[in-house]
C-alpha positions in Angstrom: 94.1 134.5 106.8 92.3 133.8 110.1 93.9 135.6 113.1 95.0 133.7 116.1 95.9 134.8 119.6 99.2 134.2 121.2 100.1 134.9 124.9 103.3 136.4 126.3 104.8 137.0 129.7 107.3 139.9 130.5 108.5 140.3 134.1 105.7 138.1 135.4 102.9 140.1 133.6 100.9 138.5 130.8 99.4 140.0 127.7 98.2 138.8 124.3 98.5 139.6 120.6 95.9 138.7 118.0 97.3 138.5 114.5 97.7 136.3 111.4 100.6 133.9 111.1 102.2 136.1 108.5 102.0 139.1 110.8 103.5 137.1 113.7 106.4 136.3 111.4 107.2 140.0 111.5 107.3 140.0 115.3 110.3 137.7 116.2 111.2 139.9 119.2 108.2 138.6 121.0 109.0 134.9 120.5 111.3 134.5 123.6 108.4 135.7 125.8 105.8 133.3 124.3 103.9 131.1 126.7 102.2 127.9 125.5 98.7 128.8 126.4 96.6 131.3 128.3 97.3 130.8 132.0 95.4 132.9 134.5 94.6 136.4 133.5 96.3 138.8 131.0 96.5 142.5 131.2 95.6 143.5 127.7 95.3 142.3 124.1 96.8 144.0 121.0 94.7 143.3 117.9 96.6 143.6 114.6 94.1 144.3 111.8 94.6 145.6 108.2 98.1 147.1 108.6 100.8 147.3 105.9 103.5 144.7 106.5 106.2 147.3 106.9 104.2 149.0 109.8 103.2 145.9 111.8 106.3 145.9 114.1 106.1 149.6 114.9 102.3 149.4 115.5 102.6 146.4 117.9 105.6 147.7 119.7 104.1 151.1 120.3 100.8 149.8 121.4 102.3 147.0 123.6 104.8 149.3 125.3 102.3 151.9 126.2 99.7 149.4 127.4 102.3 147.6 129.4 103.6 150.7 131.1 100.0 151.7 132.1 98.8 148.3 133.2 101.8 147.3 135.3 102.2 150.5 137.3 100.0 149.2 140.1 102.4 146.2 140.5 105.4 148.4 141.2 106.7 147.7 137.7 108.5 150.3 135.6 109.3 150.3 131.9 112.7 152.1 131.6 114.5 153.8 128.9 118.0 152.4 129.6 120.7 150.0 128.5 121.4 147.1 130.8 124.3 144.7 131.3 124.5 141.8 133.7 127.7 140.8 135.4 128.1 138.1 138.1 124.3 137.9 138.4 123.8 141.6 139.0 122.1 144.1 136.6 123.5 147.6 135.9 121.2 150.1 134.2 122.7 153.0 132.3 120.4 156.0 132.0 120.5 159.2 130.0 119.0 161.1 127.2 119.1 159.7 123.6 122.6 160.2 122.2 124.2 160.3 125.6 126.1 157.0 125.0 124.1 154.4 126.9 124.7 151.7 124.3 128.3 152.7 123.9 128.9 152.4 127.6 127.3 148.9 127.6 129.6 147.9 124.8 132.5 149.1 126.9 131.5 146.8 129.7 131.3 143.9 127.3 134.8 144.7 126.1 136.2 145.2 129.6 134.7 142.2 131.3 134.5 138.7 129.7 131.6 137.8 132.0 129.5 140.8 131.1 126.3 140.2 129.1 123.9 142.6 127.5 120.3 142.1 128.8 118.5 144.9 126.9 119.6 148.0 125.1 116.6 150.3 125.2 113.5 149.3 127.3 114.2 146.9 130.2 111.6 146.4 132.9 112.4 147.0 136.5 110.1 145.4 139.1 110.0 145.8 142.9 109.2 142.3 144.1 107.0 141.4 147.0 110.0 140.5 149.1 111.5 144.0 148.7 114.1 143.0 146.2 114.5 144.8 142.9 115.0 142.9 139.6 115.5 144.0 136.0 114.0 142.0 133.2 114.6 141.7 129.5 111.8 142.7 127.2 110.6 142.5 123.6 111.6 146.1 123.1 115.3 146.9 122.7 115.6 149.7 120.2 118.0 149.3 117.4 119.9 146.4 119.0 118.3 143.0 118.6 118.6 141.8 122.2 115.4 140.1 123.4 116.3 138.0 126.4 113.7 136.4 128.6 116.1 136.7 131.6 116.3 138.8 134.8 118.8 139.8 137.4 119.0 141.6 140.7 119.6 145.3 140.2 122.9 146.4 141.7 122.9 150.0 140.6 121.6 152.6 138.2 124.0 155.0 136.5 123.1 158.4 134.9 125.6 159.0 132.1 126.9 162.4 131.1 129.5 163.1 128.4 132.7 164.7 129.6 136.4 165.0 128.8 137.2 163.0 131.9 136.0 160.0 133.9 134.4 160.8 137.3 131.6 159.0 139.2 129.7 160.0 142.3 126.9 158.6 144.4 123.7 160.7 144.2 121.4 161.6 147.0 117.8 160.6 146.6 116.7 164.2 145.8 119.4 164.4 143.1 118.6 161.0 141.6 114.8 161.4 141.5 114.5 163.6 138.4 116.8 161.2 136.4 114.7 158.2 137.3 111.4 160.1 136.6 112.7 161.1 133.1 113.7 157.5 132.4 110.4 155.7 133.1 107.5 155.4 130.7 103.9 156.3 131.5 101.1 158.9 131.0 102.6 161.4 133.4 99.7 163.9 132.9 97.2 161.5 134.5 97.2 162.1 138.3 96.4 158.5 139.3 99.1 157.1 137.1 101.5 159.8 138.2 100.9 159.0 141.9 101.7 155.4 141.3 104.9 156.3 139.5 105.9 158.6 142.3 105.4 155.9 144.8 107.3 153.3 142.9 110.2 155.6 142.2 110.4 156.7 145.8 110.5 153.0 146.9 113.1 152.2 144.2 115.4 154.9 145.4 115.4 153.5 148.9 116.5 150.1 147.6 118.9 150.8 144.8 121.9 153.2 144.6 122.0 155.7 141.8 125.2 157.2 140.5 126.2 159.9 138.1 129.1 159.1 135.7 130.7 161.9 133.7 132.8 160.0 131.2 134.6 159.5 128.0 133.6 156.7 125.6 136.4 154.5 126.8 136.9 151.1 128.5 138.4 153.0 131.4 135.0 154.5 132.1 133.4 151.1 132.3 136.2 149.9 134.6 135.7 152.9 136.9 131.9 152.4 136.9 132.2 148.7 137.8 134.8 149.4 140.5 132.7 152.2 142.1 129.4 150.2 142.1 131.2 147.3 143.9 132.9 149.5 146.5 
């Protein structure tokens, strides 16, 4: 089959994928971000060649995520490892190492609040806009949870999760929050020029968005405490 090129936009940044129709059928997570035609410039193109069908998704996702993280760092855009819920038009990012309970905490929000909505469950995009606002965007990459929403919201807070036999939440100082944010963003951190851009973006982000630490049980009460504290 003859390959074709399709164009996508995530958080205002465009890229392209070249593949056959049968290969595109294996990439439904990109469909919500499809744009009708090439408009302006695009950052990169992923070319899918002779790859086994069962490997197409992993190949494209890995290549696209890495390319996206590298190409957007100049635009104050960060690809996060986090789970995100939106409530009342505000986005809340839950951070932590794999297995900490990010997805579980998001589900607790969905159970606790009828108006809460999952935006992304693994790799949302956070962008510092030209007007100084901070927004979180859905992406084609959402881990094991099929949640690929082409939507965005103003970031209200970021919350570092830690498992504990109790529920307790505190606001972190910038110096305390910095290593958590650094550990949560994607990028080639061994390249000095990329690292400098990440440092700058994270420093600016910490001036604009509060970061909390939540030591918690996997309960709805933890979600209620988190929501109440972020609003206070």
